[in-house]
C-alpha positions in Angstrom: 72.3 -134.5 -29.6 72.9 -136.5 -26.3 69.9 -137.4 -25.0 70.8 -136.0 -21.1 70.8 -132.0 -22.9 67.7 -132.6 -24.4 66.0 -133.8 -21.6 67.4 -131.1 -19.7 66.7 -128.5 -21.7 63.4 -129.9 -22.0 63.7 -129.3 -18.3 64.6 -125.8 -17.8 61.7 -125.0 -21.1 59.4 -126.4 -18.9 60.2 -124.5 -16.0 60.6 -121.5 -17.3 57.0 -122.2 -18.7 55.7 -123.0 -15.4 56.9 -120.0 -14.1 55.5 -117.7 -16.4 52.1 -119.7 -16.4 52.0 -118.6 -12.2 53.0 -115.5 -12.8 49.9 -115.1 -15.2 47.3 -112.8 -13.7 43.3 -113.1 -14.3 41.5 -109.9 -14.9 38.0 -108.8 -13.6 36.4 -109.6 -17.0 36.7 -112.9 -16.7 34.0 -112.8 -14.0 35.3 -113.2 -10.2 32.8 -112.7 -8.2 28.7 -113.3 -8.4 26.2 -111.4 -9.3 24.4 -112.2 -5.4 27.3 -111.0 -3.9 26.8 -107.6 -5.6 23.5 -107.7 -4.7 24.4 -107.9 -1.0 27.4 -105.4 -2.0 24.2 -102.7 -2.5 22.9 -103.5 0.0 26.3 -102.7 2.2 26.5 -99.7 -0.2 23.6 -98.2 0.1 23.9 -98.6 4.2 27.2 -97.6 4.4 28.3 -95.8 1.4 26.0 -94.0 -0.1 25.5 -90.7 2.0 28.8 -89.9 0.9 29.0 -91.4 -2.5 25.3 -91.0 -3.3 22.6 -93.5 -3.5 23.4 -94.2 -7.7 27.2 -93.9 -7.4 27.2 -90.5 -7.9 28.9 -88.6 -5.1 26.2 -86.1 -3.2 29.6 -84.8 -1.6 32.3 -82.7 -3.5 34.8 -84.4 -1.6 34.2 -88.1 -1.9 34.4 -89.1 -6.1 31.8 -91.0 -7.7 32.8 -94.8 -7.9 32.2 -94.7 -11.9 33.5 -93.5 -15.0 36.7 -91.9 -13.9 37.6 -93.0 -11.0 36.7 -96.2 -12.1 38.7 -96.0 -15.7 41.7 -93.7 -14.2 42.2 -94.5 -10.6 41.1 -98.7 -10.3 42.1 -99.8 -14.0 45.1 -101.6 -14.3 45.5 -102.0 -10.3 45.0 -105.1 -8.7 41.7 -105.9 -6.9 43.7 -106.3 -3.6 45.4 -102.4 -4.1 41.7 -101.3 -4.4 40.9 -102.9 -1.6 43.3 -102.2 0.4 42.5 -98.8 -0.3 39.2 -98.3 0.6 39.5 -100.7 3.2 42.4 -98.3 4.7 40.4 -94.5 4.1 36.4 -96.0 3.9 34.2 -94.8 5.6 36.3 -91.5 6.1 35.2 -91.2 9.2 35.3 -95.1 10.7 38.2 -96.5 8.5 38.5 -100.3 8.8 35.0 -100.9 10.6 33.4 -102.9 8.0 34.4 -106.4 8.2 36.7 -107.5 5.1 33.9 -109.8 3.6 31.4 -106.4 2.9 34.6 -104.5 1.7 35.3 -107.1 -0.8 30.6 -107.3 -1.6 31.0 -103.5 -1.7 33.8 -104.0 -4.3 31.9 -106.5 -6.2 28.6 -103.9 -6.7 30.8 -101.2 -7.8 32.2 -103.7 -10.3 28.7 -105.0 -12.0 27.6 -100.9 -11.8 30.4 -99.8 -13.9 30.0 -102.9 -16.1 32.0 -105.7 -15.4 30.6 -109.1 -16.0 29.7 -111.4 -12.6 30.6 -114.9 -12.4 30.1 -117.9 -10.6 32.8 -117.8 -7.9 32.4 -115.5 -5.0 35.1 -113.5 -4.5 36.6 -114.1 -1.0 39.2 -111.0 1.0 42.2 -113.4 0.6 44.7 -110.8 -0.3 46.9 -113.3 -2.2 44.3 -114.2 -4.7 43.0 -110.7 -4.9 46.9 -109.7 -6.1 46.6 -111.8 -9.3 43.1 -110.4 -10.1 43.8 -107.1 -12.2 40.8 -104.2 -12.7 40.1 -104.0 -15.9 37.9 -101.5 -17.3 34.7 -102.9 -19.3 34.7 -102.7 -23.3 32.2 -100.2 -23.9 
């Protein structure tokens, strides 16, 4: 085999590996938010969401789902944070969608993640859609 064929083959192999690495997604189980952020999210949740979804994330309104167990496991698991963020931002609060700033929506999500057993990490989660599209929500192992 001549040198140029080996070099071209190696370049193609490395290029394919690099493309796969760029496509790789993280999961929420890798600690994608901080504990402090989740605490801030809890404060926002209690002020803006608890009236319908319950102070303990157990709904007080038959029309509002609990952001725990079933909805978390079957509605969010496997979706990207971007998908869930957009859905919540587009529909909540039900009487005034998109009324919160993007960071507040993200902080509330981190509180819901933490409440459902998702581990925190050491980096704050930002409302950056391309970055959020790379993080898949994974239900914590019970």
